[in-house]
C-alpha positions as CSV (number, residue, x, y, z in Angstrom):
1,M,-49.6,21.2,21.2
2,G,-47.6,23.6,18.9
3,V,-44.5,23.2,20.4
4,T,-45.4,19.1,20.6
5,L,-45.8,19.2,17.2
6,F,-42.8,21.5,16.1
7,W,-40.7,19.1,17.7
8,L,-42.5,16.0,16.3
9,G,-41.7,17.5,12.9
10,L,-38.1,18.9,13.6
11,I,-37.0,15.5,14.7
12,V,-39.1,13.3,12.7
13,L,-41.2,14.6,10.1
14,I,-38.6,16.9,8.4
15,P,-35.8,14.2,8.3
16,L,-38.3,11.6,7.0
17,A,-39.4,13.6,4.1
18,G,-35.7,14.3,3.2
19,V,-35.5,10.5,2.5
20,F,-38.6,10.7,0.3
21,L,-37.1,14.1,-1.1
22,R,-34.3,12.6,-1.9
23,A,-35.5,9.5,-3.4
24,A,-38.3,11.1,-5.3
25,G,-35.1,12.9,-7.4
26,L,-34.7,9.0,-9.5
27,G,-38.7,9.6,-10.4
28,V,-41.3,6.8,-10.7
29,E,-39.8,4.9,-12.7
30,G,-36.4,4.4,-11.2
31,I,-37.6,3.8,-8.1
32,W,-39.5,1.0,-9.0
33,R,-36.4,-0.1,-10.9
34,I,-34.3,0.2,-7.6
35,W,-37.3,-1.6,-5.8
36,S,-38.0,-4.4,-8.2
37,E,-33.9,-5.2,-8.2
38,P,-33.5,-9.2,-7.0
39,R,-30.7,-8.5,-4.8
40,V,-33.1,-5.3,-3.3
41,L,-35.9,-7.5,-2.9
42,A,-33.9,-10.4,-1.4
43,A,-32.8,-8.0,1.3
44,L,-36.2,-6.4,2.5
45,R,-37.8,-10.3,2.6
46,L,-35.1,-11.0,5.0
47,S,-34.9,-8.2,7.1
48,F,-38.9,-7.9,7.6
49,G,-39.3,-11.8,7.2
50,T,-36.4,-12.2,10.2
51,A,-37.8,-9.5,12.3
52,F,-41.6,-10.6,12.0
53,A,-40.4,-14.4,13.5
54,A,-38.2,-12.7,16.2
55,A,-41.0,-10.5,17.3
56,A,-43.5,-13.2,17.5
57,F,-41.3,-15.3,19.2
58,N,-40.7,-12.7,21.7
59,T,-44.3,-11.9,22.0
60,L,-44.9,-15.2,23.4
61,M,-41.2,-16.2,25.9
62,G,-41.4,-12.5,26.5
63,T,-45.1,-12.7,28.0
64,W,-43.7,-16.2,29.6
65,V,-40.8,-14.6,31.4
66,A,-43.1,-11.5,32.7
67,W,-45.5,-13.8,34.1
68,V,-42.8,-16.1,35.7
69,F,-41.2,-12.8,37.2
70,V,-44.5,-11.1,38.5
71,R,-46.0,-14.0,39.8
72,Y,-42.5,-15.7,41.1
73,R,-40.4,-15.7,43.9
74,F,-37.4,-17.4,43.7
75,P,-33.6,-17.3,44.4
76,G,-31.9,-14.4,42.1
77,R,-34.8,-13.0,40.7
78,R,-33.4,-9.4,40.8
79,L,-30.5,-9.9,38.8
80,F,-32.4,-12.3,36.4
81,D,-34.5,-9.1,36.1
82,A,-31.7,-6.6,35.5
83,L,-30.2,-8.8,33.0
84,I,-33.4,-8.5,30.9
85,D,-32.2,-4.9,30.7
86,L,-28.9,-5.5,29.4
87,P,-29.2,-5.5,25.5
88,F,-30.1,-1.9,26.2
89,A,-26.9,-1.3,27.5
90,L,-24.5,-3.4,25.8
91,P,-23.6,-2.1,22.2
92,T,-25.4,-4.1,19.5
93,A,-21.9,-4.6,17.6
94,V,-20.3,-6.4,20.9
95,A,-23.5,-8.8,20.9
96,G,-23.5,-9.7,17.4
97,I,-19.5,-10.8,17.9
98,A,-20.7,-12.9,21.2
99,L,-23.9,-14.6,19.2
100,T,-21.0,-15.5,16.0
101,A,-18.7,-16.5,18.9
102,L,-21.6,-18.8,20.7
103,Y,-22.9,-20.0,17.6
104,G,-20.7,-20.5,15.1
105,G,-18.2,-23.5,14.0
106,Q,-16.2,-23.5,16.8
107,G,-18.6,-22.1,19.7
108,W,-19.8,-23.7,22.7
109,V,-23.0,-24.2,21.2
110,G,-22.3,-24.2,17.4
111,R,-20.3,-27.7,17.7
112,W,-23.2,-29.4,19.4
113,L,-25.5,-28.2,17.0
114,E,-23.8,-28.4,13.5
115,P,-23.2,-32.2,13.4
116,L,-27.2,-32.1,13.9
117,G,-27.8,-30.6,10.7
118,L,-28.5,-27.3,12.5
119,K,-26.0,-24.3,11.6
120,V,-26.9,-21.0,13.2
121,A,-24.1,-18.9,12.4
122,Y,-24.4,-17.5,8.8
123,T,-28.0,-18.5,8.0
124,P,-30.8,-16.4,8.7
125,L,-31.7,-18.5,11.8
126,G,-28.3,-16.6,13.2
127,I,-30.5,-13.2,12.0
128,V,-33.5,-14.3,14.4
129,V,-31.4,-15.1,17.5
130,A,-29.7,-12.1,17.2
131,L,-32.8,-10.4,16.9
132,V,-34.7,-12.0,19.4
133,F,-31.6,-11.1,21.9
134,V,-31.9,-7.6,20.9
135,G,-36.0,-7.5,21.2
136,L,-36.9,-9.5,24.1
137,P,-36.7,-6.6,26.6
138,F,-39.1,-4.6,24.8
139,V,-41.8,-7.0,25.6
140,V,-41.0,-8.3,28.9
141,R,-40.9,-4.1,30.1
142,I,-44.1,-3.3,28.2
143,V,-46.1,-6.8,29.6
144,Q,-44.5,-6.9,33.1
145,P,-46.0,-3.9,34.4
146,V,-49.8,-4.5,32.8
147,L,-49.6,-8.4,34.4
148,A,-48.2,-6.4,37.9
149,E,-51.5,-4.7,38.0
150,A,-54.0,-7.5,36.6
151,E,-56.7,-8.3,39.2
152,R,-55.8,-11.9,40.4
153,E,-59.5,-11.9,41.6
154,L,-60.7,-12.2,38.3
155,E,-58.6,-15.5,38.5
156,E,-59.7,-16.4,41.3
157,A,-63.3,-16.4,40.7
158,A,-62.8,-18.2,37.2
159,A,-61.0,-21.1,39.3
160,T,-64.0,-21.0,41.9
161,L,-66.5,-21.6,38.9
162,G,-64.9,-24.3,37.9
163,A,-62.1,-23.4,35.0
164,S,-59.1,-25.1,35.1
165,R,-55.5,-23.2,35.1
166,F,-55.0,-23.4,31.7
167,Q,-58.7,-21.8,31.1
168,A,-58.3,-19.0,33.4
169,I,-55.0,-18.0,31.7
170,A,-56.4,-18.3,28.0
171,R,-60.0,-16.8,29.0
172,V,-59.1,-14.2,31.7
173,V,-55.4,-13.2,31.4
174,V,-54.2,-13.0,27.7
175,P,-57.6,-11.1,26.9
176,A,-56.4,-8.4,28.8
177,L,-52.7,-8.5,27.7
178,W,-53.2,-8.3,24.2
179,P,-52.5,-4.7,23.8
180,A,-49.5,-4.7,25.7
181,M,-48.3,-7.9,24.0
182,L,-49.1,-6.0,20.7
183,T,-47.3,-2.7,21.8
184,G,-44.4,-4.9,22.6
185,F,-44.5,-6.8,19.2
186,A,-44.7,-4.1,17.2
187,L,-41.5,-2.4,19.4
188,A,-39.9,-5.6,18.8
189,F,-40.5,-5.7,15.2
190,A,-39.8,-1.8,14.8
191,R,-36.1,-2.9,16.4
192,G,-35.5,-5.9,14.5
193,V,-36.3,-4.1,11.2
194,G,-33.6,-1.5,11.4
195,E,-31.1,-3.8,12.9
196,Y,-27.5,-3.6,12.0
197,G,-24.9,-4.1,14.7
198,S,-25.3,-7.2,16.2
199,V,-26.4,-8.7,12.9
200,I,-23.5,-8.6,10.2
201,F,-21.5,-10.8,12.6
202,I,-23.3,-13.3,12.2
203,A,-25.5,-13.1,9.3
204,G,-22.5,-13.7,6.8
205,N,-23.9,-11.5,4.6
206,L,-24.2,-13.3,1.0
207,P,-26.3,-11.0,-1.6
208,G,-29.6,-12.4,-2.0
209,A,-29.1,-15.3,0.9
210,T,-28.2,-13.4,4.4
211,E,-28.0,-9.6,3.5
212,I,-30.1,-7.3,4.8
213,A,-31.8,-4.4,4.1
214,P,-29.5,-2.1,6.7
215,L,-26.3,-3.6,5.2
216,L,-27.2,-3.1,1.7
217,I,-28.2,0.6,2.2
218,T,-24.9,1.1,3.9
219,I,-22.9,-0.6,1.0
220,R,-24.9,1.8,-1.5
221,L,-24.0,4.7,1.0
222,E,-20.1,3.7,0.3
223,E,-20.8,3.4,-3.4
224,F,-21.7,6.9,-3.5
225,D,-25.2,5.8,-5.0
226,Y,-27.3,8.1,-2.2
227,A,-30.3,8.0,-4.6
228,G,-30.4,4.2,-4.4
229,A,-29.7,4.3,-0.5
230,T,-32.5,6.7,0.1
231,A,-34.6,4.9,-2.2
232,I,-34.0,1.6,-0.3
233,A,-35.1,3.1,3.1
234,A,-38.0,4.5,1.5
235,A,-39.2,1.0,0.9
236,M,-38.3,0.1,4.3
237,L,-39.9,3.4,5.9
238,L,-43.1,3.0,3.9
239,L,-43.5,-1.2,4.7
240,S,-42.8,-0.5,8.4
241,F,-45.5,2.3,8.8
242,A,-48.2,-0.3,7.1
243,V,-46.8,-3.2,9.3
244,L,-47.0,-1.1,12.4
245,L,-50.3,0.8,11.6
246,L,-51.8,-2.6,11.5
247,V,-50.8,-3.2,14.7
248,N,-52.1,-0.1,16.3
249,T,-55.0,-0.7,14.4
250,L,-55.6,-4.3,15.9
251,Q,-54.4,-2.9,19.1
252,A,-57.3,0.0,19.3
253,R,-59.8,-2.4,18.6
254,L,-58.8,-4.7,21.7
255,Q,-59.1,-2.0,23.6
256,R,-62.0,-1.0,22.8
257,R,-63.7,-4.3,22.6
258,E,-62.0,-4.6,25.9
259,R,-63.6,-1.8,27.7
260,R,-67.0,-3.5,26.4
C-alpha cells in the first residue's frame, strides 16, 4: 500500500497539484476572469462537447464491432481485429493529416460530401471524426473480452422462452455489458478531451469556433502566460474529474444491481 501510494503521488498527484498551485497564484478573481473569457469558454465547450459526442458514438459502434468480432467468423477477421489497434500505434499527427486529406474539400471523401452541404474538415464535425478514430479501440478492447466470456446459455434460454433476438440482446446481453460500455466511454472521453495531434490539422483552429482547449493552452504557453495556461488546464482537470466521477459512480451502481 505504501509503495502504491508513493508511486501514485509521485507520478499523478504531485504534477496535478503543481497545476493547481500555479493557477492559485492568480487568486480567485484572476482564475474566474480567465475561466469566464469568451474564448476560453468556447474552447472548453468545444473540447468537452466533441469528446462527449465521439465517446457516445464509439460506445455504440465499438460495442457493435466487438459483437461482430466475438460472435462471427469471416474471412479477414484477424486482419480487421488487428487494425482496431492501429490508432494506438499511429502518431496522432499522422492521423490528423490523413483525416484532413481524406475529408478536405479535395479529399477522396470530402469532394463528394461538400457538394451535398456536409463539410467535415475545419468544422466541429471534423473534430468528432478525429476523436472517433482515436477513441474507438478503447471501447472495443474493453467490451470484447466481456462479450467473449458472456454466458450464451442465457440467450438460448431466453429464446426458448419465446424472446425475439432483439429482446434477448436488450434484456440479457446489454445489461451485462453496461459496466464495460461505461468504462469504454470513460476512456474514450478522457482521451478525446486531451487529444491534440489528430485534431489541430482537421479542426481549422478558429478562435471561438473550432479552437480546442489543448490548443489554447499551447498558445498561452507560447505567449509565456504560464499562469493563464495552468488556469485553463485546471478547469479541464476539474471538469474531466467531475464527468469521470459521475461515470464511475453510475458504473458502480450498475455493478451492484447486477450482483443482486
